[in-house]
C-alpha positions in Angstrom: 82.3 99.4 90.7 82.7 96.1 89.2 81.3 95.5 85.9 80.9 99.4 85.3 81.0 100.0 81.5 81.9 103.4 82.0 85.5 102.7 83.4 88.2 103.8 80.1 91.7 101.8 80.8 94.3 103.5 78.8 97.4 100.7 77.7 100.9 102.7 77.8 100.6 103.9 73.7 97.7 106.0 74.3 99.5 108.3 76.7 101.0 110.2 74.0 97.9 110.5 71.7 96.6 113.2 74.7 97.0 116.7 75.6 95.0 117.1 78.4 93.3 114.1 81.0 89.8 115.4 82.6 88.5 112.8 85.3 85.4 112.5 87.2 86.2 111.3 90.9 83.7 110.3 93.0 84.4 110.1 97.0 83.6 106.4 97.2 86.6 104.0 97.9 86.2 100.8 96.7 88.3 97.5 96.6 87.2 96.2 93.4 87.3 97.2 89.8 89.7 98.3 86.7 92.6 100.3 86.8 92.8 103.7 85.5 96.2 103.5 83.8 97.4 99.8 83.2 100.2 98.6 81.7 102.8 101.7 82.7 106.2 101.1 81.9 107.5 104.4 83.2 106.1 107.2 85.1 104.3 109.5 84.3 104.0 113.0 85.7 100.7 115.0 85.3 100.2 119.0 86.2 96.9 119.7 87.4 95.4 122.9 85.6 91.8 123.0 86.7 89.5 121.2 89.5 85.6 121.7 90.0 83.6 120.4 92.8 79.9 119.5 91.5 76.9 119.2 93.7 76.8 116.0 94.6 80.5 116.3 95.9 82.2 114.7 93.3 85.3 116.3 91.6 85.7 117.0 87.8 89.9 117.2 87.7 91.7 118.4 84.5 95.6 117.5 84.1 98.0 118.0 81.2 101.4 116.0 80.7 103.7 117.9 83.2 106.7 119.7 81.1 110.1 117.8 81.2 
C-alpha cells in the first residue's frame, strides 16, 4: 500500500471533530505504509457499533468514541 492515496491520517487535534469512525479493513498484512492514527498523545478508547462483511472478505467496521 505504499504510496496509496486512499489512506487518510488523522492528527491528534482531529479526533474531537468526529462522532463515528467508519473503517474499511482489507484482509491483507503489509509491512509498509501510512499509520491511520499518528501523533497520539494519550490512549483513545472506542466502542464497536457495527460490522459488515463485504463480498470480497473485507470488513466495514463502525466505531464511536467510548464514553468515559
